[in-house]
C-alpha positions as semicolon CSV with decimal commas, in nm:
position;residue;x (nm);y (nm);z (nm)
1;X;11,385;16,222;7,321
2;X;11,643;16,280;7,053
3;X;11,805;16,090;6,770
4;X;11,704;15,930;6,444
5;X;11,327;15,863;6,456
6;X;11,369;15,538;6,261
7;X;11,620;15,408;6,516
8;X;11,431;15,537;6,818
9;X;11,233;15,299;7,032
10;X;10,884;15,332;7,165
11;X;10,757;15,477;7,491
12;X;10,464;15,289;7,649
13;X;10,283;15,392;7,966
14;X;10,091;15,120;8,149
15;X;9,857;15,233;8,424
16;X;9,576;15,082;8,621
17;X;9,429;15,080;8,968
18;X;9,608;14,915;9,257
19;X;9,555;14,538;9,250
20;X;9,459;14,509;8,881
21;X;9,768;14,308;8,789
22;X;9,963;14,569;8,596
23;X;10,299;14,475;8,752
24;X;10,258;14,114;8,644
25;X;10,153;14,222;8,296
26;X;10,450;14,460;8,270
27;X;10,699;14,192;8,378
28;X;10,565;13,945;8,120
29;X;10,562;14,203;7,840
30;X;10,923;14,296;7,926
31;X;11,025;13,929;7,904
32;X;10,842;13,859;7,578
33;X;10,948;14,179;7,397
34;X;11,291;14,237;7,558
35;X;11,163;14,578;7,665
36;X;11,320;14,815;7,916
37;X;11,113;14,855;8,234
38;X;11,184;15,187;8,397
39;X;11,233;15,165;8,774
40;X;11,055;15,449;8,951
41;X;11,210;15,651;9,231
42;X;11,015;15,699;9,555
43;X;11,049;15,856;9,896
44;X;10,835;15,594;10,070
45;X;10,987;15,320;10,282
46;X;11,039;14,984;10,109
47;X;10,795;14,702;10,175
48;X;10,921;14,380;10,334
49;X;10,965;14,197;10,000
50;X;11,079;14,496;9,793
51;X;11,435;14,525;9,665
52;X;11,599;14,865;9,608
53;X;11,676;14,903;9,239
54;X;11,441;14,625;9,130
55;X;11,100;14,735;9,261
56;X;11,180;15,103;9,318
57;X;11,479;15,320;9,389
58;X;11,426;15,442;9,745
59;X;11,567;15,787;9,823
60;X;11,514;16,064;10,077
61;X;11,260;16,341;10,027
62;X;11,540;16,601;10,014
63;X;11,724;16,410;9,740
64;X;11,401;16,366;9,542
65;X;11,322;16,738;9,560
66;X;11,678;16,826;9,453
67;X;11,652;16,594;9,150
68;X;11,310;16,732;9,060
69;X;11,450;17,085;9,079
70;X;11,720;16,986;8,828
71;X;11,458;16,848;8,588
72;X;11,577;16,488;8,621
73;X;11,227;16,333;8,617
74;X;11,012;16,266;8,313
75;X;10,717;16,282;8,548
76;X;10,659;16,286;8,921
77;X;10,381;16,322;9,174
78;X;10,299;16,320;9,542
79;X;10,085;16,009;9,603
80;X;9,945;15,948;9,951
81;X;10,219;16,168;10,104
82;X;10,518;16,018;9,919
83;X;10,689;16,125;9,599
84;X;10,710;15,889;9,301
85;X;10,891;15,975;8,979
86;X;11,037;15,839;8,657
87;X;11,406;15,921;8,612
88;X;11,456;16,070;8,265
89;X;11,816;15,968;8,168
90;X;11,766;15,588;8,155
91;X;11,442;15,632;7,956
92;X;11,609;15,864;7,705
93;X;11,905;15,625;7,666
94;X;11,682;15,321;7,606
95;X;11,461;15,505;7,355
96;X;11,768;15,631;7,167
97;X;11,900;15,273;7,157
98;X;11,580;15,164;6,979
99;X;11,421;14,981;7,270
100;X;11,060;14,961;7,384
101;X;11,039;15,141;7,718
102;X;10,763;15,050;7,963
103;X;10,662;15,296;8,235
104;X;10,437;15,147;8,502
105;X;10,296;15,466;8,649
106;X;9,966;15,618;8,760
107;X;9,733;15,823;8,538
108;X;9,862;16,153;8,675
109;X;10,214;16,055;8,566
110;X;10,087;15,917;8,236
111;X;9,929;16,249;8,148
112;X;10,255;16,432;8,230
113;X;10,444;16,190;8,003
114;X;10,194;16,237;7,719
115;X;10,232;16,614;7,749
116;X;10,613;16,591;7,726
117;X;10,622;16,298;7,478
118;X;10,308;16,306;7,258
119;X;10,420;15,990;7,073
120;X;10,387;15,781;7,393
121;X;10,122;15,507;7,387
122;X;9,900;15,513;7,697
123;X;9,749;15,177;7,799
124;X;9,512;15,139;8,094
125;X;9,451;14,800;8,258
126;X;9,095;14,747;8,380
127;X;8,952;14,484;8,614
128;X;8,669;14,270;8,473
129;X;8,433;14,424;8,731
130;X;8,455;14,666;9,024
131;X;8,403;14,379;9,271
132;X;8,705;14,198;9,124
133;X;8,922;14,498;9,199
134;X;8,812;14,510;9,561
135;X;8,881;14,135;9,601
136;X;9,227;14,174;9,446
137;X;9,307;14,469;9,673
138;X;9,196;14,269;9,978
139;X;9,395;13,963;9,863
140;X;9,725;14,151;9,839
141;X;9,781;14,108;10,212
142;X;9,914;14,456;10,279
143;X;9,746;14,479;10,619
144;X;9,545;14,787;10,528
145;X;9,262;14,903;10,749
146;X;8,911;14,968;10,618
147;X;8,976;15,340;10,570
148;X;9,287;15,274;10,359
149;X;9,101;15,022;10,143
150;X;8,816;15,270;10,086
151;X;9,064;15,544;9,996
152;X;9,241;15,316;9,747
153;X;8,911;15,208;9,590
154;X;8,797;15,571;9,556
155;X;9,134;15,661;9,402
156;X;9,094;15,369;9,159
157;X;8,752;15,492;9,050
158;X;8,889;15,843;8,989
159;X;9,184;15,697;8,796
160;X;8,953;15,492;8,574
161;X;8,738;15,798;8,501
162;X;9,045;16,009;8,411
163;X;9,190;15,730;8,194
164;X;8,865;15,699;7,999
165;X;8,908;16,065;7,897
166;X;9,278;16,060;7,808
167;X;9,421;15,711;7,747
168;X;9,470;15,555;7,404
169;X;9,399;15,188;7,483
170;X;9,216;14,979;7,742
171;X;9,287;14,617;7,830
172;X;9,062;14,415;8,061
173;X;9,263;14,177;8,278
174;X;9,016;13,890;8,308
175;X;9,271;13,641;8,174
176;X;9,641;13,716;8,227
177;X;9,772;13,554;7,907
178;X;9,514;13,738;7,695
179;X;9,583;14,070;7,868
180;X;9,959;14,032;7,809
181;X;9,898;13,950;7,441
182;X;9,664;14,250;7,408
183;X;9,936;14,481;7,541
184;X;10,194;14,327;7,305
185;X;9,954;14,372;7,011
186;X;9,912;14,739;7,104
187;X;10,290;14,788;7,125
188;X;10,334;14,613;6,789
189;X;10,066;14,831;6,628
190;X;9,831;14,537;6,566
191;X;9,550;14,687;6,766
192;X;9,392;15,024;6,691
193;X;9,295;15,279;6,952
194;X;8,978;15,195;7,145
195;X;8,955;14,837;7,014
């Protein structure tokens, strides 16, 4: 990230386990703060309701690996057999233009971002209780079998444990409006770390 630090924007990473509501929170924060939401690149196939360029940018594995080799990703990872990554140029441009940039990525990606951009704010969205997370995962209607659900729940527990060690802020999503306001307060500097 280059440019005048007073003009530069802010980089915010929002992570949380699958089904916790982070996408909804991110969309509302983007609307309320006129923030830039980075669209991740992935090698997985699009879901039935997903739109290329809005939900993700869907590319081939070969193209992803070529871009990664050229250093075009701020962060990337192999998740459940597919690559996911954050393209660096649009993030750099938005930061240089003074915008708030939201990255909705997993903890592994968040830690890569923090290593490359120490000024980034890392926010982790938590469910009110573990049982709530399982209900939300089941209610997403993705047609997962029992083994897939167990794997996602185990991954969520590992993500939560890693976030507790490395993330700056935690927001419990027990009420959507309150969770959105908490994230906005963090971005605006009205909430201290570990509040």
